[in-house]
Each structure stands twice: as C-alpha cells, then as structure tokens.
PASE-537384 format. One record per residue (C-alpha): chain; residue in one letter; residue number from 1; x, y, z. Coordinates in nm, 3 decimals, decimal comma. Example, Ala and Ser with C-alpha at 12.3 -4.5 7.8 and 13.67 -1.06 7.14 Angstrom:
BEGIN
+----+----+-----+---------+---------+---------+
: ch : aa :   i :      c1 :      c2 :      c3 :
+----+----+-----+---------+---------+---------+
:  A :  A :   1 :   1,230 :  -0,450 :   0,780 :
:  A :  S :   2 :   1,367 :  -0,106 :   0,714 :
+----+----+-----+---------+---------+---------+
This chain:
BEGIN
+----+----+-----+---------+---------+---------+
: ch : aa :   i :      c1 :      c2 :      c3 :
+----+----+-----+---------+---------+---------+
:  A :  M :   1 :   2,529 :   1,365 :  -2,977 :
:  A :  R :   2 :   2,657 :   1,123 :  -2,711 :
:  A :  L :   3 :   2,890 :   0,834 :  -2,794 :
:  A :  N :   4 :   2,995 :   0,533 :  -2,588 :
:  A :  T :   5 :   3,364 :   0,577 :  -2,499 :
:  A :  Q :   6 :   3,397 :   0,284 :  -2,258 :
:  A :  N :   7 :   3,546 :   0,044 :  -2,513 :
:  A :  L :   8 :   3,825 :   0,266 :  -2,641 :
:  A :  P :   9 :   4,155 :   0,078 :  -2,596 :
:  A :  T :  10 :   4,490 :   0,233 :  -2,522 :
:  A :  K :  11 :   4,659 :   0,232 :  -2,860 :
:  A :  T :  12 :   4,771 :   0,471 :  -3,131 :
:  A :  D :  13 :   4,555 :   0,345 :  -3,419 :
:  A :  Y :  14 :   4,194 :   0,420 :  -3,332 :
:  A :  V :  15 :   4,039 :   0,395 :  -3,678 :
:  A :  D :  16 :   3,871 :   0,056 :  -3,627 :
:  A :  T :  17 :   3,752 :   0,144 :  -3,278 :
:  A :  V :  18 :   3,612 :   0,483 :  -3,378 :
:  A :  Y :  19 :   3,439 :   0,313 :  -3,670 :
:  A :  R :  20 :   3,286 :   0,052 :  -3,437 :
:  A :  V :  21 :   3,166 :   0,314 :  -3,185 :
:  A :  L :  22 :   2,997 :   0,515 :  -3,461 :
:  A :  L :  23 :   2,856 :   0,204 :  -3,628 :
:  A :  D :  24 :   2,701 :   0,086 :  -3,300 :
:  A :  A :  25 :   2,556 :   0,432 :  -3,236 :
:  A :  I :  26 :   2,397 :   0,438 :  -3,582 :
:  A :  T :  27 :   2,259 :   0,085 :  -3,569 :
:  A :  D :  28 :   2,113 :   0,120 :  -3,217 :
:  A :  G :  29 :   1,961 :   0,460 :  -3,295 :
:  A :  S :  30 :   2,179 :   0,668 :  -3,063 :
:  A :  L :  31 :   2,267 :   0,860 :  -3,377 :
:  A :  A :  32 :   1,932 :   0,922 :  -3,543 :
:  A :  P :  33 :   1,862 :   0,940 :  -3,918 :
:  A :  G :  34 :   1,948 :   1,286 :  -4,042 :
:  A :  E :  35 :   2,168 :   1,369 :  -3,743 :
:  A :  R :  36 :   2,470 :   1,578 :  -3,840 :
:  A :  L :  37 :   2,820 :   1,461 :  -3,746 :
:  A :  T :  38 :   3,140 :   1,663 :  -3,744 :
:  A :  Q :  39 :   3,497 :   1,542 :  -3,709 :
:  A :  E :  40 :   3,567 :   1,791 :  -3,433 :
:  A :  E :  41 :   3,279 :   1,687 :  -3,209 :
:  A :  I :  42 :   3,345 :   1,314 :  -3,253 :
:  A :  A :  43 :   3,718 :   1,358 :  -3,187 :
:  A :  E :  44 :   3,645 :   1,561 :  -2,875 :
:  A :  Q :  45 :   3,398 :   1,306 :  -2,733 :
:  A :  L :  46 :   3,622 :   1,007 :  -2,805 :
:  A :  H :  47 :   3,945 :   1,186 :  -2,704 :
:  A :  V :  48 :   4,123 :   1,105 :  -3,028 :
:  A :  S :  49 :   4,273 :   1,310 :  -3,308 :
:  A :  R :  50 :   4,071 :   1,402 :  -3,616 :
:  A :  S :  51 :   4,268 :   1,168 :  -3,845 :
:  A :  P :  52 :   4,113 :   0,835 :  -3,728 :
:  A :  V :  53 :   3,772 :   1,003 :  -3,717 :
:  A :  L :  54 :   3,806 :   1,111 :  -4,079 :
:  A :  Q :  55 :   3,904 :   0,761 :  -4,188 :
:  A :  A :  56 :   3,620 :   0,603 :  -3,987 :
:  A :  L :  57 :   3,370 :   0,841 :  -4,145 :
:  A :  R :  58 :   3,498 :   0,747 :  -4,490 :
:  A :  L :  59 :   3,434 :   0,380 :  -4,411 :
:  A :  L :  60 :   3,082 :   0,454 :  -4,288 :
:  A :  K :  61 :   3,015 :   0,656 :  -4,601 :
:  A :  K :  62 :   3,133 :   0,363 :  -4,813 :
:  A :  D :  63 :   2,894 :   0,139 :  -4,615 :
:  A :  G :  64 :   2,607 :   0,371 :  -4,707 :
:  A :  L :  65 :   2,536 :   0,470 :  -4,346 :
:  A :  I :  66 :   2,632 :   0,836 :  -4,369 :
:  A :  E :  67 :   2,627 :   1,096 :  -4,646 :
:  A :  D :  68 :   2,742 :   1,452 :  -4,706 :
:  A :  A :  69 :   2,528 :   1,702 :  -4,516 :
:  A :  P :  70 :   2,416 :   2,035 :  -4,664 :
:  A :  G :  71 :   2,685 :   2,287 :  -4,585 :
:  A :  R :  72 :   2,945 :   2,124 :  -4,364 :
:  A :  G :  73 :   3,004 :   1,776 :  -4,225 :
:  A :  V :  74 :   2,810 :   1,455 :  -4,280 :
:  A :  Q :  75 :   2,481 :   1,316 :  -4,159 :
:  A :  V :  76 :   2,327 :   0,977 :  -4,086 :
:  A :  V :  77 :   2,143 :   0,845 :  -4,391 :
:  A :  A :  78 :   1,764 :   0,846 :  -4,365 :
:  A :  L :  79 :   1,570 :   0,519 :  -4,350 :
:  A :  D :  80 :   1,393 :   0,441 :  -4,678 :
:  A :  P :  81 :   1,120 :   0,172 :  -4,684 :
:  A :  A :  82 :   1,173 :   0,099 :  -5,055 :
:  A :  W :  83 :   1,543 :   0,048 :  -5,002 :
:  A :  V :  84 :   1,474 :  -0,179 :  -4,704 :
:  A :  A :  85 :   1,251 :  -0,392 :  -4,929 :
:  A :  H :  86 :   1,541 :  -0,425 :  -5,173 :
:  A :  L :  87 :   1,770 :  -0,530 :  -4,887 :
:  A :  Y :  88 :   1,528 :  -0,806 :  -4,794 :
:  A :  Q :  89 :   1,516 :  -0,933 :  -5,151 :
:  A :  V :  90 :   1,891 :  -0,989 :  -5,149 :
:  A :  R :  91 :   1,899 :  -1,119 :  -4,793 :
:  A :  G :  92 :   1,615 :  -1,357 :  -4,877 :
:  A :  A :  93 :   1,811 :  -1,513 :  -5,162 :
:  A :  L :  94 :   2,109 :  -1,572 :  -4,933 :
:  A :  D :  95 :   1,896 :  -1,711 :  -4,650 :
:  A :  V :  96 :   1,715 :  -1,952 :  -4,881 :
:  A :  L :  97 :   2,046 :  -2,083 :  -5,017 :
:  A :  A :  98 :   2,184 :  -2,121 :  -4,665 :
:  A :  A :  99 :   1,872 :  -2,306 :  -4,545 :
:  A :  R : 100 :   1,886 :  -2,548 :  -4,841 :
:  A :  L : 101 :   2,254 :  -2,628 :  -4,792 :
:  A :  A : 102 :   2,216 :  -2,665 :  -4,414 :
:  A :  A : 103 :   1,920 :  -2,901 :  -4,463 :
:  A :  E : 104 :   2,110 :  -3,109 :  -4,715 :
:  A :  A : 105 :   2,376 :  -3,150 :  -4,447 :
:  A :  R : 106 :   2,102 :  -3,233 :  -4,190 :
:  A :  H : 107 :   2,260 :  -2,988 :  -3,950 :
:  A :  A : 108 :   2,103 :  -2,970 :  -3,604 :
:  A :  L : 109 :   2,107 :  -2,611 :  -3,481 :
:  A :  D : 110 :   2,177 :  -2,549 :  -3,113 :
:  A :  P : 111 :   1,839 :  -2,535 :  -2,927 :
:  A :  A : 112 :   1,990 :  -2,265 :  -2,706 :
:  A :  L : 113 :   1,956 :  -2,024 :  -3,001 :
:  A :  I : 114 :   1,577 :  -2,055 :  -2,990 :
:  A :  E : 115 :   1,568 :  -2,038 :  -2,611 :
:  A :  R : 116 :   1,783 :  -1,725 :  -2,617 :
:  A :  G : 117 :   1,547 :  -1,559 :  -2,863 :
:  A :  R : 118 :   1,233 :  -1,642 :  -2,666 :
:  A :  R : 119 :   1,390 :  -1,510 :  -2,344 :
:  A :  A : 120 :   1,493 :  -1,189 :  -2,520 :
:  A :  V : 121 :   1,137 :  -1,130 :  -2,642 :
:  A :  E : 122 :   0,997 :  -1,192 :  -2,295 :
:  A :  G : 123 :   1,249 :  -0,952 :  -2,143 :
:  A :  E : 124 :   1,174 :  -0,683 :  -2,403 :
:  A :  D : 125 :   1,545 :  -0,602 :  -2,431 :
:  A :  L : 126 :   1,575 :  -0,447 :  -2,777 :
:  A :  Q : 127 :   1,945 :  -0,513 :  -2,825 :
:  A :  A : 128 :   1,909 :  -0,871 :  -2,700 :
:  A :  I : 129 :   1,617 :  -0,931 :  -2,940 :
:  A :  V : 130 :   1,811 :  -0,810 :  -3,243 :
:  A :  D : 131 :   2,129 :  -0,994 :  -3,138 :
:  A :  A : 132 :   1,938 :  -1,321 :  -3,088 :
:  A :  D : 133 :   1,777 :  -1,291 :  -3,431 :
:  A :  L : 134 :   2,115 :  -1,231 :  -3,592 :
:  A :  A : 135 :   2,273 :  -1,520 :  -3,400 :
:  A :  F : 136 :   2,006 :  -1,762 :  -3,525 :
:  A :  H : 137 :   2,053 :  -1,668 :  -3,889 :
:  A :  N : 138 :   2,432 :  -1,663 :  -3,855 :
:  A :  A : 139 :   2,409 :  -2,022 :  -3,728 :
:  A :  I : 140 :   2,228 :  -2,123 :  -4,047 :
:  A :  Y : 141 :   2,486 :  -1,942 :  -4,260 :
:  A :  A : 142 :   2,761 :  -2,134 :  -4,080 :
:  A :  A : 143 :   2,569 :  -2,463 :  -4,113 :
:  A :  S : 144 :   2,548 :  -2,412 :  -4,491 :
:  A :  G : 145 :   2,920 :  -2,479 :  -4,519 :
:  A :  N : 146 :   2,958 :  -2,188 :  -4,763 :
:  A :  P : 147 :   3,154 :  -1,903 :  -4,597 :
:  A :  L : 148 :   3,064 :  -1,662 :  -4,875 :
:  A :  I : 149 :   2,701 :  -1,658 :  -4,758 :
:  A :  A : 150 :   2,786 :  -1,516 :  -4,415 :
:  A :  E : 151 :   3,040 :  -1,279 :  -4,568 :
:  A :  N : 152 :   2,783 :  -1,127 :  -4,802 :
:  A :  A : 153 :   2,488 :  -1,142 :  -4,562 :
:  A :  G : 154 :   2,688 :  -0,948 :  -4,305 :
:  A :  R : 155 :   2,684 :  -0,641 :  -4,527 :
:  A :  Y : 156 :   2,306 :  -0,636 :  -4,533 :
:  A :  W : 157 :   2,261 :  -0,719 :  -4,165 :
:  A :  T : 158 :   2,442 :  -0,398 :  -4,072 :
:  A :  H : 159 :   2,156 :  -0,204 :  -4,228 :
:  A :  L : 160 :   1,885 :  -0,446 :  -4,117 :
:  A :  R : 161 :   1,991 :  -0,418 :  -3,751 :
:  A :  R : 162 :   1,940 :  -0,044 :  -3,782 :
:  A :  V : 163 :   1,592 :  -0,083 :  -3,930 :
:  A :  M : 164 :   1,491 :  -0,351 :  -3,682 :
:  A :  G : 165 :   1,607 :  -0,135 :  -3,393 :
:  A :  A : 166 :   1,417 :   0,170 :  -3,514 :
:  A :  V : 167 :   1,095 :  -0,024 :  -3,569 :
:  A :  H : 168 :   1,112 :  -0,224 :  -3,245 :
:  A :  R : 169 :   1,163 :   0,096 :  -3,047 :
:  A :  S : 170 :   0,828 :   0,224 :  -3,171 :
:  A :  S : 171 :   0,632 :  -0,101 :  -3,136 :
:  A :  S : 172 :   0,673 :  -0,464 :  -3,035 :
:  A :  G : 173 :   0,797 :  -0,730 :  -3,276 :
:  A :  R : 174 :   0,603 :  -1,018 :  -3,428 :
:  A :  S : 175 :   0,491 :  -1,258 :  -3,157 :
:  A :  N : 176 :   0,534 :  -1,568 :  -3,378 :
:  A :  L : 177 :   0,889 :  -1,487 :  -3,491 :
:  A :  W : 178 :   1,055 :  -1,759 :  -3,285 :
:  A :  D : 179 :   0,791 :  -2,016 :  -3,375 :
:  A :  E : 180 :   0,894 :  -1,957 :  -3,736 :
:  A :  H : 181 :   1,259 :  -1,994 :  -3,641 :
:  A :  Q : 182 :   1,186 :  -2,322 :  -3,462 :
:  A :  A : 183 :   1,002 :  -2,459 :  -3,768 :
:  A :  I : 184 :   1,296 :  -2,369 :  -3,993 :
:  A :  A : 185 :   1,542 :  -2,531 :  -3,752 :
:  A :  D : 186 :   1,331 :  -2,848 :  -3,740 :
:  A :  A : 187 :   1,315 :  -2,873 :  -4,119 :
:  A :  I : 188 :   1,692 :  -2,829 :  -4,145 :
:  A :  A : 189 :   1,760 :  -3,094 :  -3,880 :
:  A :  Q : 190 :   1,523 :  -3,336 :  -4,057 :
:  A :  G : 191 :   1,704 :  -3,285 :  -4,387 :
:  A :  D : 192 :   1,386 :  -3,156 :  -4,553 :
:  A :  A : 193 :   1,546 :  -2,903 :  -4,786 :
:  A :  E : 194 :   1,226 :  -2,812 :  -4,974 :
:  A :  R : 195 :   1,037 :  -2,741 :  -4,652 :
:  A :  A : 196 :   1,332 :  -2,546 :  -4,510 :
:  A :  V : 197 :   1,336 :  -2,333 :  -4,824 :
:  A :  M : 198 :   0,959 :  -2,279 :  -4,820 :
:  A :  L : 199 :   0,958 :  -2,180 :  -4,453 :
:  A :  T : 200 :   1,256 :  -1,950 :  -4,500 :
:  A :  E : 201 :   1,095 :  -1,776 :  -4,798 :
:  A :  L : 202 :   0,776 :  -1,726 :  -4,598 :
:  A :  H : 203 :   0,971 :  -1,602 :  -4,295 :
:  A :  I : 204 :   1,167 :  -1,346 :  -4,497 :
:  A :  R : 205 :   0,858 :  -1,227 :  -4,683 :
:  A :  R : 206 :   0,667 :  -1,173 :  -4,360 :
:  A :  A : 207 :   0,962 :  -0,998 :  -4,200 :
:  A :  S : 208 :   1,006 :  -0,770 :  -4,500 :
:  A :  E : 209 :   0,637 :  -0,680 :  -4,529 :
:  A :  N : 210 :   0,612 :  -0,621 :  -4,155 :
:  A :  L : 211 :   0,921 :  -0,402 :  -4,121 :
:  A :  V : 212 :   0,860 :  -0,204 :  -4,440 :
:  A :  A : 213 :   0,498 :  -0,130 :  -4,341 :
:  A :  R : 214 :   0,585 :  -0,031 :  -3,986 :
:  A :  L : 215 :   0,880 :   0,179 :  -4,097 :
:  A :  G : 216 :   0,654 :   0,362 :  -4,340 :
:  A :  E : 217 :   0,401 :   0,427 :  -4,064 :
:  A :  M : 218 :   0,674 :   0,546 :  -3,829 :
:  A :  L : 219 :   0,813 :   0,788 :  -4,088 :
:  A :  Q : 220 :   0,466 :   0,925 :  -4,161 :
:  A :  L : 221 :   0,405 :   0,989 :  -3,793 :
:  A :  S : 222 :   0,739 :   1,162 :  -3,750 :
:  A :  A : 223 :   0,667 :   1,385 :  -4,052 :
:  A :  A : 224 :   0,313 :   1,473 :  -3,943 :
:  A :  P : 225 :   0,397 :   1,756 :  -3,696 :
:  A :  S : 226 :   0,623 :   1,937 :  -3,943 :
:  A :  A : 227 :   0,364 :   1,897 :  -4,218 :
:  A :  S : 228 :   0,099 :   2,062 :  -4,003 :
:  A :  R : 229 :   0,307 :   2,369 :  -3,924 :
+----+----+-----+---------+---------+---------+
C-alpha cells in the first residue's frame, strides 16, 4: 500500500486530510477492491497519529467505501455491478431533473467544458477524463438553480468515479461520450427541456449499461485464474 503524502499540511487536526488522501487512493484505484487497511500502516505512511486515521476510516466506512475485514482491520469494498446499476438509477433521476431546470432557465454552458473533455479523451489521461466528465455534469447541476441536486449527486459521484476509473483502466471509454454531452448542452441552451431530458435519459442509460457490462467482464476476467486453480 502506497499513499500520496505530498498534500499533508502542517497542522494538528489531520482527520479531513487523511480522509481525502484515502478517498483519492480508493477512487483512483491505488487502493484496490479487497485491499486490507490497518491504522498502523496508514499512520506510519502519512506520519500522523492513529487517532485521525481511525476517524477518517470511520467516515469512509459510513460512505460505504470500506468495510470490516475478516480478522483484523478493514478492507476496500468490492465493486458490484448490480449496485452500480442502482447508483445510476438514482443519479439518472437527479441528472434529468437538473437538465430540465437548466433548460427552463435557457442556461448556456461554458463551451470550454466540452473542449476540456475532448482534449482529455485524446490525451488518454484517465484522471483528466473522469474529472472533465464530473465538471460537465456539475455545471448542469449548478445551472439548475437547485443546490440540493449537486449536494445529493456528489454522494453518488464518489462511487461512480471509482467505477469509471476501474473500467477505463482496463479499456477505453465510449468514443461518442462528448458528442452526447454537446447535444445535451445545446438542448439546454436552446431552452428545449423535453429534448434535454430525453438526451440525458439516453446518456445515463448508455453510460450505465456500458459501465455495468464492462465491470462485469473485468470482474470475470480477474476471477478466472483463481477459478482455474
């Protein structure tokens, strides 16, 4: 287990920072599903006491990202395709509402969001791809004018970033993703709420089906060697 210690500030309360370091490691795959974590090892790597580590682990457990491990310590929760499908159902409802409200306000999204996404795909930078996707959807949440949408969607994006990262590491993403984003942005800017909703529903359904299928394939491949022994 290797954790990024570069962003640790000089302060006495490290709970939030330890939480963020562990969260980033889980979502970017540095800490793999099923990997065991112990307070001692984390505290040693991050040069902090065990108290903030314990509190950070409690927060991650509450988020559903870690669970008790057999014996001692905790482990990163495994990725479950069925659960991911459920995540997309809830995220889809929020995204559709945000798209409708943003279209009713005829909000013009910043074209730089689309350009950023297309550049990220061309550069094949995994973190940049996921960040650009999140930035685009966050812009729609903000354009909706309802702060509760972003607040609730953020909970699900924590898990979705993890799934997207795992899947994109094993294969490339959908080539038409940013064409879909552009079409949604156009419908919102034109004030066409029904079209914005239709395109958003289609976008979320395709994303869900694609990620769930590829995650299932990835898990089958990873289980194949152990099954043959």
